[in-house]
All heavy atoms as a GROMACS GRO file, in nm:
protein
  561
    1MET      N    1   0.083  -0.120   0.000
    1MET     CA    2   0.000   0.000   0.000
    1MET      C    3   0.087   0.126   0.000
    1MET      O    4   0.052   0.223  -0.064
    1MET     CB    5  -0.094  -0.004   0.122
    1MET     CG    6  -0.182   0.116   0.135
    1MET     SD    7  -0.317   0.116   0.018
    1MET     CE    8  -0.428   0.227   0.096
    2GLU      N    9   0.200   0.119   0.070
    2GLU     CA   10   0.288   0.235   0.076
    2GLU      C   11   0.339   0.274  -0.062
    2GLU      O   12   0.344   0.392  -0.097
    2GLU     CB   13   0.406   0.207   0.170
    2GLU     CG   14   0.491   0.330   0.196
    2GLU     CD   15   0.596   0.303   0.302
    2GLU    OE1   16   0.567   0.232   0.400
    2GLU    OE2   17   0.707   0.354   0.284
    3LYS      N   18   0.373   0.173  -0.142
    3LYS     CA   19   0.420   0.199  -0.279
    3LYS      C   20   0.310   0.266  -0.362
    3LYS      O   21   0.337   0.358  -0.440
    3LYS     CB   22   0.462   0.066  -0.343
    3LYS     CG   23   0.525   0.078  -0.479
    3LYS     CD   24   0.574  -0.058  -0.525
    3LYS     CE   25   0.638  -0.052  -0.661
    3LYS     NZ   26   0.685  -0.185  -0.704
    4LEU      N   27   0.186   0.224  -0.343
    4LEU     CA   28   0.074   0.285  -0.414
    4LEU      C   29   0.056   0.431  -0.370
    4LEU      O   30   0.038   0.519  -0.454
    4LEU     CB   31  -0.056   0.207  -0.389
    4LEU     CG   32  -0.182   0.271  -0.448
    4LEU    CD1   33  -0.174   0.283  -0.599
    4LEU    CD2   34  -0.305   0.192  -0.406
    5LEU      N   35   0.063   0.457  -0.242
    5LEU     CA   36   0.048   0.595  -0.193
    5LEU      C   37   0.158   0.685  -0.248
    5LEU      O   38   0.131   0.801  -0.284
    5LEU     CB   39   0.044   0.598  -0.040
    5LEU     CG   40  -0.080   0.538   0.024
    5LEU    CD1   41  -0.064   0.531   0.175
    5LEU    CD2   42  -0.205   0.616  -0.013
    6GLU      N   43   0.279   0.634  -0.258
    6GLU     CA   44   0.389   0.712  -0.317
    6GLU      C   45   0.360   0.741  -0.463
    6GLU      O   46   0.380   0.854  -0.510
    6GLU     CB   47   0.521   0.636  -0.304
    6GLU     CG   48   0.573   0.629  -0.163
    6GLU     CD   49   0.695   0.538  -0.150
    6GLU    OE1   50   0.756   0.502  -0.254
    6GLU    OE2   51   0.727   0.502  -0.036
    7LEU      N   52   0.314   0.641  -0.537
    7LEU     CA   53   0.279   0.658  -0.677
    7LEU      C   54   0.171   0.765  -0.693
    7LEU      O   55   0.184   0.855  -0.776
    7LEU     CB   56   0.232   0.522  -0.732
    7LEU     CG   57   0.176   0.509  -0.872
    7LEU    CD1   58   0.195   0.366  -0.918
    7LEU    CD2   59   0.031   0.547  -0.882
    8LEU      N   60   0.067   0.755  -0.613
    8LEU     CA   61  -0.044   0.850  -0.621
    8LEU      C   62   0.001   0.992  -0.588
    8LEU      O   63  -0.042   1.088  -0.651
    8LEU     CB   64  -0.158   0.807  -0.529
    8LEU     CG   65  -0.227   0.676  -0.567
    8LEU    CD1   66  -0.321   0.631  -0.456
    8LEU    CD2   67  -0.300   0.689  -0.700
    9SER      N   68   0.090   1.005  -0.490
    9SER     CA   69   0.134   1.139  -0.452
    9SER      C   70   0.223   1.201  -0.560
    9SER      O   71   0.232   1.323  -0.570
    9SER     CB   72   0.206   1.137  -0.316
    9SER     OG   73   0.328   1.068  -0.325
   10ARG      N   74   0.286   1.119  -0.642
   10ARG     CA   75   0.362   1.173  -0.757
   10ARG      C   76   0.266   1.225  -0.863
   10ARG      O   77   0.294   1.325  -0.929
   10ARG     CB   78   0.454   1.068  -0.816
   10ARG     CG   79   0.578   1.040  -0.733
   10ARG     CD   80   0.682   0.961  -0.810
   10ARG     NE   81   0.632   0.839  -0.874
   10ARG     CZ   82   0.634   0.719  -0.817
   10ARG    NH1   83   0.680   0.703  -0.695
   10ARG    NH2   84   0.589   0.614  -0.883
   11VAL      N   85   0.155   1.154  -0.882
   11VAL     CA   86   0.057   1.196  -0.983
   11VAL      C   87  -0.015   1.324  -0.938
   11VAL      O   88  -0.031   1.417  -1.017
   11VAL     CB   89  -0.045   1.083  -1.011
   11VAL    CG1   90  -0.156   1.130  -1.102
   11VAL    CG2   91   0.026   0.962  -1.072
   12ARG      N   92  -0.059   1.327  -0.813
   12ARG     CA   93  -0.133   1.442  -0.760
   12ARG      C   94  -0.081   1.476  -0.620
   12ARG      O   95  -0.139   1.434  -0.519
   12ARG     CB   96  -0.283   1.410  -0.753
   12ARG     CG   97  -0.357   1.407  -0.885
   12ARG     CD   98  -0.375   1.544  -0.948
   12ARG     NE   99  -0.438   1.641  -0.860
   12ARG     CZ  100  -0.570   1.661  -0.851
   12ARG    NH1  101  -0.652   1.594  -0.927
   12ARG    NH2  102  -0.617   1.750  -0.767
   13PRO      N  103   0.029   1.550  -0.611
   13PRO     CA  104   0.087   1.582  -0.480
   13PRO      C  105  -0.002   1.667  -0.391
   13PRO      O  106   0.019   1.673  -0.270
   13PRO     CB  107   0.217   1.656  -0.516
   13PRO     CG  108   0.207   1.693  -0.658
   13PRO     CD  109   0.107   1.604  -0.722
   14ASP      N  110  -0.104   1.727  -0.447
   14ASP     CA  111  -0.194   1.813  -0.371
   14ASP      C  112  -0.306   1.738  -0.300
   14ASP      O  113  -0.385   1.798  -0.227
   14ASP     CB  114  -0.257   1.918  -0.465
   14ASP     CG  115  -0.334   1.854  -0.581
   14ASP    OD1  116  -0.283   1.756  -0.639
   14ASP    OD2  117  -0.443   1.903  -0.613
   15VAL      N  118  -0.313   1.606  -0.317
   15VAL     CA  119  -0.422   1.526  -0.260
   15VAL      C  120  -0.369   1.436  -0.150
   15VAL      O  121  -0.265   1.373  -0.164
   15VAL     CB  122  -0.489   1.439  -0.371
   15VAL    CG1  123  -0.596   1.350  -0.312
   15VAL    CG2  124  -0.546   1.528  -0.481
   16ASP      N  125  -0.442   1.427  -0.039
   16ASP     CA  126  -0.408   1.336   0.070
   16ASP      C  127  -0.478   1.203   0.045
   16ASP      O  128  -0.589   1.180   0.090
   16ASP     CB  129  -0.450   1.395   0.204
   16ASP     CG  130  -0.418   1.304   0.321
   16ASP    OD1  131  -0.353   1.198   0.301
   16ASP    OD2  132  -0.458   1.336   0.434
   17PHE      N  133  -0.411   1.116  -0.029
   17PHE     CA  134  -0.471   0.989  -0.068
   17PHE      C  135  -0.493   0.896   0.050
   17PHE      O  136  -0.575   0.806   0.041
   17PHE     CB  137  -0.385   0.921  -0.175
   17PHE     CG  138  -0.396   0.985  -0.309
   17PHE    CD1  139  -0.301   1.078  -0.351
   17PHE    CD2  140  -0.501   0.956  -0.394
   17PHE    CE1  141  -0.310   1.138  -0.475
   17PHE    CE2  142  -0.512   1.016  -0.519
   17PHE     CZ  143  -0.416   1.108  -0.559
   18GLY      N  144  -0.422   0.918   0.157
   18GLY     CA  145  -0.439   0.834   0.274
   18GLY      C  146  -0.571   0.854   0.345
   18GLY      O  147  -0.621   0.764   0.412
   19SER      N  148  -0.632   0.972   0.329
   19SER     CA  149  -0.756   0.999   0.400
   19SER      C  150  -0.877   1.022   0.310
   19SER      O  151  -0.990   1.011   0.356
   19SER     CB  152  -0.738   1.121   0.492
   19SER     OG  153  -0.714   1.236   0.415
   20GLU      N  154  -0.855   1.052   0.183
   20GLU     CA  155  -0.969   1.076   0.092
   20GLU      C  156  -1.041   0.946   0.061
   20GLU      O  157  -0.978   0.846   0.030
   20GLU     CB  158  -0.922   1.141  -0.039
   20GLU     CG  159  -0.878   1.284  -0.025
   20GLU     CD  160  -0.991   1.381   0.002
   20GLU    OE1  161  -1.110   1.345  -0.017
   20GLU    OE2  162  -0.961   1.494   0.043
   21THR      N  163  -1.174   0.950   0.068
   21THR     CA  164  -1.253   0.829   0.040
   21THR      C  165  -1.353   0.848  -0.073
   21THR      O  166  -1.433   0.759  -0.100
   21THR     CB  167  -1.328   0.784   0.167
   21THR    OG1  168  -1.413   0.892   0.210
   21THR    CG2  169  -1.231   0.745   0.278
   22SER      N  170  -1.349   0.965  -0.137
   22SER     CA  171  -1.442   0.989  -0.248
   22SER      C  172  -1.371   1.069  -0.358
   22SER      O  173  -1.413   1.178  -0.395
   22SER     CB  174  -1.566   1.064  -0.198
   22SER     OG  175  -1.663   1.072  -0.299
   23LEU      N  176  -1.262   1.011  -0.408
   23LEU     CA  177  -1.180   1.079  -0.507
   23LEU      C  178  -1.255   1.106  -0.637
   23LEU      O  179  -1.240   1.213  -0.696
   23LEU     CB  180  -1.056   0.995  -0.537
   23LEU     CG  181  -0.958   0.976  -0.421
   23LEU    CD1  182  -0.860   0.865  -0.452
   23LEU    CD2  183  -0.887   1.106  -0.390
   24ILE      N  184  -1.336   1.014  -0.678
   24ILE     CA  185  -1.416   1.031  -0.800
   24ILE      C  186  -1.544   1.107  -0.768
   24ILE      O  187  -1.577   1.205  -0.835
   24ILE     CB  188  -1.450   0.895  -0.865
   24ILE    CG1  189  -1.323   0.814  -0.894
   24ILE    CG2  190  -1.533   0.914  -0.991
   24ILE    CD1  191  -1.227   0.877  -0.990
   25GLY      N  192  -1.613   1.064  -0.666
   25GLY     CA  193  -1.740   1.126  -0.629
   25GLY      C  194  -1.730   1.274  -0.600
   25GLY      O  195  -1.820   1.351  -0.633
   26ASP      N  196  -1.617   1.316  -0.540
   26ASP     CA  197  -1.598   1.457  -0.508
   26ASP      C  198  -1.527   1.533  -0.619
   26ASP      O  199  -1.496   1.652  -0.603
   26ASP     CB  200  -1.519   1.473  -0.377
   26ASP     CG  201  -1.601   1.434  -0.255
   26ASP    OD1  202  -1.724   1.419  -0.266
   26ASP    OD2  203  -1.540   1.418  -0.147
   27GLY      N  204  -1.499   1.467  -0.730
   27GLY     CA  205  -1.436   1.534  -0.844
   27GLY      C  206  -1.288   1.568  -0.822
   27GLY      O  207  -1.234   1.655  -0.890
   28ILE      N  208  -1.223   1.498  -0.731
   28ILE     CA  209  -1.081   1.525  -0.703
   28ILE      C  210  -0.994   1.472  -0.817
   28ILE      O  211  -0.898   1.538  -0.858
   28ILE     CB  212  -1.040   1.463  -0.567
   28ILE    CG1  213  -1.118   1.534  -0.455
   28ILE    CG2  214  -0.890   1.473  -0.545
   28ILE    CD1  215  -1.110   1.467  -0.321
   29LEU      N  216  -1.027   1.354  -0.868
   29LEU     CA  217  -0.956   1.297  -0.982
   29LEU      C  218  -1.041   1.309  -1.107
   29LEU      O  219  -1.162   1.287  -1.104
   29LEU     CB  220  -0.924   1.149  -0.958
   29LEU     CG  221  -0.830   1.116  -0.843
   29LEU    CD1  222  -0.811   0.965  -0.834
   29LEU    CD2  223  -0.697   1.185  -0.857
   30ASP      N  224  -0.976   1.344  -1.218
   30ASP     CA  225  -1.047   1.348  -1.345
   30ASP      C  226  -0.996   1.234  -1.434
   30ASP      O  227  -0.911   1.155  -1.393
   30ASP     CB  228  -1.032   1.485  -1.413
   30ASP     CG  229  -0.888   1.521  -1.448
   30ASP    OD1  230  -0.803   1.430  -1.462
   30ASP    OD2  231  -0.860   1.641  -1.463
   31SER      N  232  -1.048   1.226  -1.553
   31SER     CA  233  -1.015   1.114  -1.642
   31SER      C  234  -0.866   1.110  -1.677
   31SER      O  235  -0.808   1.002  -1.688
   31SER     CB  236  -1.100   1.118  -1.768
   31SER     OG  237  -1.079   1.240  -1.838
   32LEU      N  238  -0.804   1.225  -1.692
   32LEU     CA  239  -0.661   1.227  -1.723
   32LEU      C  240  -0.579   1.175  -1.605
   32LEU      O  241  -0.480   1.103  -1.623
   32LEU     CB  242  -0.615   1.366  -1.762
   32LEU     CG  243  -0.674   1.420  -1.893
   32LEU    CD1  244  -0.629   1.562  -1.918
   32LEU    CD2  245  -0.637   1.331  -2.010
   33ASP      N  246  -0.619   1.211  -1.482
   33ASP     CA  247  -0.553   1.158  -1.363
   33ASP      C  248  -0.564   1.006  -1.360
   33ASP      O  249  -0.467   0.936  -1.331
   33ASP     CB  250  -0.615   1.215  -1.234
   33ASP     CG  251  -0.595   1.364  -1.218
   33ASP    OD1  252  -0.487   1.415  -1.256
   33ASP    OD2  253  -0.686   1.429  -1.163
   34ILE      N  254  -0.683   0.955  -1.388
   34ILE     CA  255  -0.706   0.811  -1.384
   34ILE      C  256  -0.617   0.740  -1.486
   34ILE      O  257  -0.556   0.638  -1.455
   34ILE     CB  258  -0.855   0.776  -1.410
   34ILE    CG1  259  -0.944   0.836  -1.301
   34ILE    CG2  260  -0.875   0.625  -1.422
   34ILE    CD1  261  -0.916   0.786  -1.162
   35MET      N  262  -0.608   0.795  -1.606
   35MET     CA  263  -0.526   0.731  -1.709
   35MET      C  264  -0.378   0.731  -1.668
   35MET      O  265  -0.307   0.633  -1.690
   35MET     CB  266  -0.546   0.798  -1.845
   35MET     CG  267  -0.688   0.784  -1.900
   35MET     SD  268  -0.767   0.622  -1.879
   35MET     CE  269  -0.659   0.515  -1.969
   36GLU      N  270  -0.333   0.839  -1.606
   36GLU     CA  271  -0.195   0.843  -1.559
   36GLU      C  272  -0.173   0.742  -1.446
   36GLU      O  273  -0.071   0.673  -1.442
   36GLU     CB  274  -0.159   0.984  -1.511
   36GLU     CG  275  -0.013   0.998  -1.478
   36GLU     CD  276   0.030   1.140  -1.449
   36GLU    OE1  277  -0.048   1.234  -1.468
   36GLU    OE2  278   0.146   1.156  -1.405
   37ILE      N  279  -0.269   0.732  -1.356
   37ILE     CA  280  -0.260   0.634  -1.247
   37ILE      C  281  -0.257   0.492  -1.302
   37ILE      O  282  -0.177   0.410  -1.257
   37ILE     CB  283  -0.376   0.654  -1.147
   37ILE    CG1  284  -0.355   0.786  -1.070
   37ILE    CG2  285  -0.387   0.536  -1.052
   37ILE    CD1  286  -0.476   0.830  -0.990
   38VAL      N  287  -0.340   0.462  -1.400
   38VAL     CA  288  -0.343   0.329  -1.462
   38VAL      C  289  -0.206   0.296  -1.521
   38VAL      O  290  -0.153   0.186  -1.501
   38VAL     CB  291  -0.454   0.320  -1.568
   38VAL    CG1  292  -0.439   0.195  -1.654
   38VAL    CG2  293  -0.592   0.322  -1.502
   39SER      N  294  -0.148   0.391  -1.591
   39SER     CA  295  -0.016   0.371  -1.651
   39SER      C  296   0.090   0.348  -1.544
   39SER      O  297   0.173   0.257  -1.556
   39SER     CB  298   0.020   0.492  -1.737
   39SER     OG  299   0.150   0.479  -1.788
   40GLU      N  300   0.087   0.429  -1.440
   40GLU     CA  301   0.183   0.416  -1.330
   40GLU      C  302   0.166   0.282  -1.257
   40GLU      O  303   0.264   0.219  -1.219
   40GLU     CB  304   0.170   0.531  -1.232
   40GLU     CG  305   0.210   0.666  -1.288
   40GLU     CD  306   0.360   0.682  -1.306
   40GLU    OE1  307   0.436   0.616  -1.232
   40GLU    OE2  308   0.399   0.758  -1.394
   41MET      N  309   0.042   0.239  -1.238
   41MET     CA  310   0.016   0.110  -1.173
   41MET      C  311   0.074  -0.004  -1.256
   41MET      O  312   0.133  -0.098  -1.201
   41MET     CB  313  -0.134   0.086  -1.156
   41MET     CG  314  -0.198   0.156  -1.044
   41MET     SD  315  -0.375   0.112  -1.044
   41MET     CE  316  -0.430   0.208  -0.906
   42SER      N  317   0.055   0.005  -1.385
   42SER     CA  318   0.107  -0.098  -1.474
   42SER      C  319   0.258  -0.109  -1.462
   42SER      O  320   0.314  -0.218  -1.450
   42SER     CB  321   0.068  -0.067  -1.618
   42SER     OG  322   0.122  -0.161  -1.707
   43ASP      N  323   0.326   0.005  -1.461
   43ASP     CA  324   0.472   0.006  -1.449
   43ASP      C  325   0.518  -0.041  -1.312
   43ASP      O  326   0.611  -0.120  -1.300
   43ASP     CB  327   0.527   0.148  -1.476
   43ASP     CG  328   0.509   0.192  -1.620
   43ASP    OD1  329   0.483   0.106  -1.708
   43ASP    OD2  330   0.520   0.313  -1.646
   44ALA      N  331   0.454   0.009  -1.208
   44ALA     CA  332   0.500  -0.018  -1.071
   44ALA      C  333   0.467  -0.158  -1.022
   44ALA      O  334   0.546  -0.219  -0.950
   44ALA     CB  335   0.440   0.085  -0.975
   45PHE      N  336   0.351  -0.210  -1.061
   45PHE     CA  337   0.305  -0.338  -1.007
   45PHE      C  338   0.297  -0.450  -1.111
   45PHE      O  339   0.268  -0.564  -1.076
   45PHE     CB  340   0.168  -0.321  -0.940
   45PHE     CG  341   0.170  -0.227  -0.823
   45PHE    CD1  342   0.125  -0.097  -0.836
   45PHE    CD2  343   0.218  -0.268  -0.699
   45PHE    CE1  344   0.127  -0.008  -0.729
   45PHE    CE2  345   0.221  -0.182  -0.592
   45PHE     CZ  346   0.176  -0.052  -0.606
   46GLY      N  347   0.316  -0.416  -1.238
   46GLY     CA  348   0.309  -0.517  -1.342
   46GLY      C  349   0.168  -0.570  -1.366
   46GLY      O  350   0.153  -0.684  -1.408
   47VAL      N  351   0.069  -0.489  -1.336
   47VAL     CA  352  -0.069  -0.532  -1.359
   47VAL      C  353  -0.122  -0.472  -1.489
   47VAL      O  354  -0.082  -0.363  -1.529
   47VAL     CB  355  -0.163  -0.491  -1.242
   47VAL    CG1  356  -0.124  -0.562  -1.115
   47VAL    CG2  357  -0.166  -0.341  -1.221
   48THR      N  358  -0.211  -0.544  -1.552
   48THR     CA  359  -0.277  -0.495  -1.672
   48THR      C  360  -0.424  -0.479  -1.639
   48THR      O  361  -0.490  -0.575  -1.598
   48THR     CB  362  -0.260  -0.595  -1.788
   48THR    OG1  363  -0.120  -0.613  -1.813
   48THR    CG2  364  -0.328  -0.544  -1.914
   49LEU      N  365  -0.471  -0.357  -1.654
   49LEU     CA  366  -0.612  -0.329  -1.627
   49LEU      C  367  -0.690  -0.326  -1.757
   49LEU      O  368  -0.647  -0.265  -1.854
   49LEU     CB  369  -0.627  -0.196  -1.554
   49LEU     CG  370  -0.554  -0.183  -1.420
   49LEU    CD1  371  -0.577  -0.044  -1.361
   49LEU    CD2  372  -0.599  -0.290  -1.323
   50SER      N  373  -0.804  -0.391  -1.757
   50SER     CA  374  -0.892  -0.389  -1.874
   50SER      C  375  -0.987  -0.271  -1.863
   50SER      O  376  -1.003  -0.214  -1.754
   50SER     CB  377  -0.971  -0.520  -1.880
   50SER     OG  378  -1.068  -0.523  -1.777
   51PRO      N  379  -1.053  -0.236  -1.971
   51PRO     CA  380  -1.152  -0.128  -1.962
   51PRO      C  381  -1.259  -0.156  -1.856
   51PRO      O  382  -1.308  -0.064  -1.792
   51PRO     CB  383  -1.213  -0.124  -2.102
   51PRO     CG  384  -1.103  -0.172  -2.191
   51PRO     CD  385  -1.032  -0.280  -2.109
   52ALA      N  386  -1.291  -0.283  -1.832
   52ALA     CA  387  -1.390  -0.318  -1.731
   52ALA      C  388  -1.343  -0.285  -1.590
   52ALA      O  389  -1.424  -0.267  -1.499
   52ALA     CB  390  -1.425  -0.466  -1.741
   53ASP      N  391  -1.210  -0.278  -1.570
   53ASP     CA  392  -1.155  -0.244  -1.439
   53ASP      C  393  -1.159  -0.095  -1.410
   53ASP      O  394  -1.152  -0.052  -1.296
   53ASP     CB  395  -1.008  -0.289  -1.428
   53ASP     CG  396  -0.991  -0.439  -1.436
   53ASP    OD1  397  -1.071  -0.511  -1.374
   53ASP    OD2  398  -0.898  -0.484  -1.506
   54ILE      N  399  -1.166  -0.015  -1.516
   54ILE     CA  400  -1.156   0.130  -1.501
   54ILE      C  401  -1.296   0.187  -1.479
   54ILE      O  402  -1.358   0.246  -1.567
   54ILE     CB  403  -1.083   0.192  -1.621
   54ILE    CG1  404  -0.947   0.125  -1.636
   54ILE    CG2  405  -1.066   0.343  -1.602
   54ILE    CD1  406  -0.869   0.163  -1.758
   55ILE      N  407  -1.343   0.163  -1.357
   55ILE     CA  408  -1.475   0.212  -1.316
   55ILE      C  409  -1.457   0.297  -1.190
   55ILE      O  410  -1.360   0.279  -1.116
   55ILE     CB  411  -1.572   0.094  -1.290
   55ILE    CG1  412  -1.516  -0.001  -1.185
   55ILE    CG2  413  -1.604   0.022  -1.422
   55ILE    CD1  414  -1.611  -0.111  -1.143
   56PRO      N  415  -1.547   0.390  -1.166
   56PRO     CA  416  -1.532   0.481  -1.052
   56PRO      C  417  -1.507   0.412  -0.918
   56PRO      O  418  -1.423   0.457  -0.840
   56PRO     CB  419  -1.662   0.559  -1.051
   56PRO     CG  420  -1.705   0.561  -1.194
   56PRO     CD  421  -1.663   0.426  -1.248
   57SER      N  422  -1.576   0.304  -0.891
   57SER     CA  423  -1.562   0.240  -0.760
   57SER      C  424  -1.420   0.186  -0.736
   57SER      O  425  -1.377   0.176  -0.621
   57SER     CB  426  -1.664   0.127  -0.743
   57SER     OG  427  -1.645   0.027  -0.841
   58ASN      N  428  -1.347   0.154  -0.842
   58ASN     CA  429  -1.210   0.104  -0.826
   58ASN      C  430  -1.108   0.216  -0.803
   58ASN      O  431  -0.993   0.189  -0.769
   58ASN     CB  432  -1.166   0.023  -0.948
   58ASN     CG  433  -1.225  -0.116  -0.948
   58ASN    OD1  434  -1.268  -0.167  -0.846
   58ASN    ND2  435  -1.229  -0.177  -1.065
   59PHE      N  436  -1.150   0.341  -0.822
   59PHE     CA  437  -1.058   0.454  -0.811
   59PHE      C  438  -1.106   0.560  -0.713
   59PHE      O  439  -1.049   0.668  -0.707
   59PHE     CB  440  -1.034   0.517  -0.950
   59PHE     CG  441  -0.957   0.426  -1.040
   59PHE    CD1  442  -1.021   0.335  -1.120
   59PHE    CD2  443  -0.819   0.432  -1.043
   59PHE    CE1  444  -0.949   0.249  -1.203
   59PHE    CE2  445  -0.746   0.346  -1.125
   59PHE     CZ  446  -0.812   0.255  -1.204
   60ASP      N  447  -1.206   0.530  -0.634
   60ASP     CA  448  -1.264   0.631  -0.544
   60ASP      C  449  -1.179   0.653  -0.418
   60ASP      O  450  -1.196   0.752  -0.350
   60ASP     CB  451  -1.407   0.594  -0.506
   60ASP     CG  452  -1.497   0.716  -0.498
   60ASP    OD1  453  -1.462   0.821  -0.555
   60ASP    OD2  454  -1.603   0.707  -0.435
   61SER      N  455  -1.088   0.559  -0.389
   61SER     CA  456  -0.998   0.575  -0.274
   61SER      C  457  -0.872   0.494  -0.300
   61SER      O  458  -0.871   0.404  -0.385
   61SER     CB  459  -1.065   0.525  -0.146
   61SER     OG  460  -1.082   0.384  -0.150
   62ALA      N  461  -0.768   0.525  -0.227
   62ALA     CA  462  -0.644   0.447  -0.238
   62ALA      C  463  -0.671   0.303  -0.197
   62ALA      O  464  -0.616   0.209  -0.257
   62ALA     CB  465  -0.535   0.510  -0.152
   63GLU      N  466  -0.755   0.284  -0.096
   63GLU     CA  467  -0.788   0.148  -0.051
   63GLU      C  468  -0.856   0.068  -0.162
   63GLU      O  469  -0.824  -0.051  -0.182
   63GLU     CB  470  -0.878   0.155   0.072
   63GLU     CG  471  -0.903   0.021   0.137
   63GLU     CD  472  -0.777  -0.048   0.190
   63GLU    OE1  473  -0.690   0.020   0.245
   63GLU    OE2  474  -0.768  -0.171   0.175
   64ALA      N  475  -0.947   0.130  -0.237
   64ALA     CA  476  -1.014   0.062  -0.347
   64ALA      C  477  -0.913   0.025  -0.457
   64ALA      O  478  -0.919  -0.084  -0.514
   64ALA     CB  479  -1.125   0.148  -0.404
   65MET      N  480  -0.821   0.117  -0.484
   65MET     CA  481  -0.718   0.090  -0.585
   65MET      C  482  -0.628  -0.025  -0.540
   65MET      O  483  -0.594  -0.114  -0.619
   65MET     CB  484  -0.635   0.215  -0.612
   65MET     CG  485  -0.711   0.323  -0.687
   65MET     SD  486  -0.604   0.464  -0.720
   65MET     CE  487  -0.697   0.594  -0.639
   66TRP      N  488  -0.591  -0.024  -0.412
   66TRP     CA  489  -0.506  -0.130  -0.358
   66TRP      C  490  -0.576  -0.265  -0.365
   66TRP      O  491  -0.515  -0.366  -0.401
   66TRP     CB  492  -0.464  -0.096  -0.216
   66TRP     CG  493  -0.368  -0.193  -0.156
   66TRP    CD1  494  -0.386  -0.267  -0.044
   66TRP    CD2  495  -0.238  -0.228  -0.205
   66TRP    NE1  496  -0.277  -0.346  -0.021
   66TRP    CE2  497  -0.184  -0.324  -0.119
   66TRP    CE3  498  -0.164  -0.187  -0.316
   66TRP    CZ2  499  -0.058  -0.380  -0.138
   66TRP    CZ3  500  -0.038  -0.243  -0.335
   66TRP    CH2  501   0.013  -0.338  -0.247
   67LYS      N  502  -0.704  -0.267  -0.334
   67LYS     CA  503  -0.782  -0.392  -0.341
   67LYS      C  504  -0.783  -0.445  -0.485
   67LYS      O  505  -0.767  -0.565  -0.507
   67LYS     CB  506  -0.924  -0.365  -0.292
   67LYS     CG  507  -1.013  -0.486  -0.288
   67LYS     CD  508  -1.150  -0.450  -0.232
   67LYS     CE  509  -1.242  -0.570  -0.236
   67LYS     NZ  510  -1.376  -0.539  -0.186
   68MET      N  511  -0.799  -0.355  -0.581
   68MET     CA  512  -0.800  -0.396  -0.721
   68MET      C  513  -0.663  -0.451  -0.762
   68MET      O  514  -0.654  -0.554  -0.829
   68MET     CB  515  -0.837  -0.277  -0.810
   68MET     CG  516  -0.833  -0.304  -0.958
   68MET     SD  517  -0.874  -0.160  -1.060
   68MET     CE  518  -0.749  -0.042  -1.009
   69ILE      N  519  -0.556  -0.385  -0.720
   69ILE     CA  520  -0.421  -0.432  -0.753
   69ILE      C  521  -0.397  -0.570  -0.694
   69ILE      O  522  -0.347  -0.660  -0.763
   69ILE     CB  523  -0.315  -0.331  -0.702
   69ILE    CG1  524  -0.320  -0.203  -0.784
   69ILE    CG2  525  -0.175  -0.392  -0.706
   69ILE    CD1  526  -0.240  -0.088  -0.724
   70LYS      N  527  -0.434  -0.588  -0.568
   70LYS     CA  528  -0.414  -0.720  -0.504
   70LYS      C  529  -0.493  -0.828  -0.577
   70LYS      O  530  -0.443  -0.938  -0.595
   70LYS     CB  531  -0.454  -0.714  -0.358
   70LYS     CG  532  -0.357  -0.637  -0.272
   70LYS     CD  533  -0.376  -0.654  -0.123
   70LYS     CE  534  -0.516  -0.646  -0.078
   70LYS     NZ  535  -0.532  -0.649   0.070
   71ALA      N  536  -0.613  -0.796  -0.620
   71ALA     CA  537  -0.694  -0.894  -0.694
   71ALA      C  538  -0.627  -0.929  -0.828
   71ALA      O  539  -0.627  -1.046  -0.868
   71ALA     CB  540  -0.834  -0.840  -0.717
   72LYS      N  541  -0.571  -0.830  -0.894
   72LYS     CA  542  -0.503  -0.854  -1.022
   72LYS      C  543  -0.376  -0.938  -1.004
   72LYS      O  544  -0.340  -1.016  -1.091
   72LYS     CB  545  -0.468  -0.722  -1.090
   72LYS     CG  546  -0.587  -0.651  -1.148
   72LYS     CD  547  -0.639  -0.730  -1.264
   72LYS     CE  548  -0.755  -0.663  -1.330
   72LYS     NZ  549  -0.803  -0.739  -1.446
   73LEU      N  550  -0.309  -0.919  -0.892
   73LEU     CA  551  -0.187  -0.994  -0.866
   73LEU      C  552  -0.213  -1.136  -0.818
   73LEU      O  553  -0.124  -1.219  -0.818
   73LEU     CB  554  -0.100  -0.920  -0.763
   73LEU     CG  555  -0.043  -0.786  -0.809
   73LEU    CD1  556   0.026  -0.716  -0.693
   73LEU    CD2  557   0.054  -0.807  -0.926
   74GLY      N  558  -0.339  -1.161  -0.781
   74GLY     CA  559  -0.377  -1.296  -0.738
   74GLY      C  560  -0.358  -1.310  -0.593
   74GLY      O  561  -0.327  -1.379  -0.517
   0.00000   0.00000   0.00000
């Protein structure tokens, strides 16, 4: 999770990803942020996300993103 939080803070240093729980719902992340995060996740964790994975609920919090990464890694 720490590696994910570091990745996210590089993408958006102005956001406290450790405490935000409605990144999409509150409009904190936009589509360009999500695409950058997807690319960074792929590089950092070796996961491949399908279009079906790129849904708001998977990106609404760091915890949701971490859960998705763990599921992809098996």
